[in-house]
C-alpha positions as CSV (number, residue, x, y, z in Angstrom):
1,M,7.7,21.6,4.4
2,E,9.8,19.4,2.1
3,V,9.1,15.7,1.9
4,S,12.0,13.5,0.9
5,T,11.7,10.5,-1.5
6,S,13.2,8.4,1.3
7,A,10.4,9.4,3.7
8,L,7.8,8.6,1.0
9,N,9.3,5.2,0.3
10,S,9.2,4.5,4.0
11,I,5.5,5.3,4.1
12,V,5.0,3.0,1.0
13,S,6.8,0.2,2.9
14,V,4.4,0.5,5.8
15,L,1.4,0.6,3.5
16,K,2.6,-2.4,1.6
17,S,2.9,-4.4,4.9
18,G,-0.7,-3.3,5.8
19,A,-2.0,-4.1,2.3
20,Q,-0.5,-7.6,2.4
21,F,-1.8,-8.2,5.9
22,Y,-5.4,-7.3,4.9
23,A,-5.3,-9.1,1.6
24,E,-4.2,-12.3,3.4
25,A,-6.8,-11.8,6.2
26,A,-9.5,-11.5,3.5
27,K,-8.4,-14.9,2.2
28,Q,-8.2,-16.5,5.7
29,T,-11.6,-15.5,7.1
30,N,-14.7,-17.6,6.6
31,D,-17.1,-14.7,6.9
32,P,-17.9,-13.0,3.6
33,G,-18.7,-9.7,5.2
34,T,-15.4,-9.6,7.1
35,A,-13.5,-10.7,4.0
36,E,-15.1,-7.8,2.1
37,V,-14.0,-5.3,4.8
38,F,-10.4,-6.7,4.7
39,E,-10.3,-6.5,0.9
40,E,-11.5,-2.9,1.0
41,L,-8.8,-2.0,3.5
42,A,-6.2,-3.7,1.4
43,Q,-7.4,-1.9,-1.8
44,T,-7.3,1.4,0.0
45,R,-3.7,0.9,0.9
46,F,-2.8,-0.3,-2.7
47,A,-4.4,2.8,-4.1
48,A,-2.4,5.0,-1.6
49,I,0.8,3.2,-2.7
50,E,0.0,4.0,-6.3
51,E,-0.6,7.7,-5.5
52,I,2.6,8.0,-3.5
53,D,4.6,6.2,-6.2
54,E,3.2,8.7,-8.7
55,A,4.3,11.6,-6.5
56,I,7.8,10.1,-6.2
57,R,7.9,9.9,-10.0
58,G,6.8,13.6,-10.1
59,F,10.1,14.4,-8.2
60,N,11.9,12.6,-11.1
61,E,12.8,9.8,-8.7
62,T,12.2,6.1,-8.9
63,P,9.8,4.6,-6.4
64,A,11.1,1.7,-4.3
65,A,10.7,-1.7,-6.0
66,A,7.3,-3.3,-5.7
67,D,8.0,-6.4,-3.6
68,W,4.4,-7.1,-2.8
69,V,1.5,-9.0,-4.2
């Protein structure tokens, strides 16, 4: 199965949205435990974005611009 750079960039876009959501939720909650969970969820997505961007570069392509925090 061949994966296109466009499809990977679309996945990154969804991950960016989720990462931003969880990072903001971590800041907004008053419960430290909940903030930690949200931060972990955000960091998991940020890590996935980096891995996918690396894969895109492996195809000698340029990942979509980082327009996130």
